[in-house]
N, C-alpha and C positions, 0 to 999 in steps of 0.2 A: 504494499500500500504506499503511494507517495504521499509525503507530507504536504499539507495545504499551505500555501504561503499567504499570509495577510497583505492585502494590498492597503497602502495608505492613502488616504483621501487628499486631495489638494490643500485643504485646510490644515490637515495635520503636518504637512511638509513644510509650510510657510512659517516662518517665526514671526510672531506678533511683535511689533514695535510699540513701545508706549507712546501715548499721544504728546507726552511732555519730553520726548527725547531731544536732548541737546545735540547740535551738530558742531563739528570743528572744520575750519577751514584750513586745509594744508597745501602749502605752496612749494614747489621744487625750487630750490635756490642754487644748488650746485649740482653738477653733473655726477652720476654714479660711475662713469668710466674712470678706471684707476683705482676703484675700491673694490671690496670683496663681491664676488658674482651674487652672493645671497642677498647683499643689500640692494643690488640692482633689480633682484626678482622682487624684493619687498616694495620697492618704488613703483615697479609695474603694477604689482597686486593692488597698490592703493589707488591705480587709476591715473597716475602721473605719467605724462608723456614727453614734455620737454621743460627745459629751464623756464620759470616763470608761470607755468600751468598750475591752475588751482583746482581742488576738488573739496566737495562738502562731504565728509563721512559723519557717521554716528559716533557719539562719544561712548564707545564701549572698551571693556579691558583689552579685547583684541586690537582694536584700533590704537590705542595708548601704547601697546607693546610693539606694534609696527613702527610708531613714531619715535619710541625710544631706541629701536634698533638703527634707524637712519636719522637721528637728531642733528647730525652735522650737515646734512643735505637738505633738510626742509625747514619751513618756517611754519608755525601754527599761530592762526590769527582769529 
């Protein structure tokens, strides 16, 4: 007998964001070229594409950790 797999509904897969979630504006100020490749991957994961490009991200522990890893390359406003 094959085990039955439970399917998750779309509502169960999405994470609920609180209505009063604060956002951080992160701006790339230095190029990640010449730094560790992991740091370049973090910059890309944050959605930053070029020097001077800014993105708004939710203020979560995950985002704070990413900022901490590349704090010498970005500016938080």
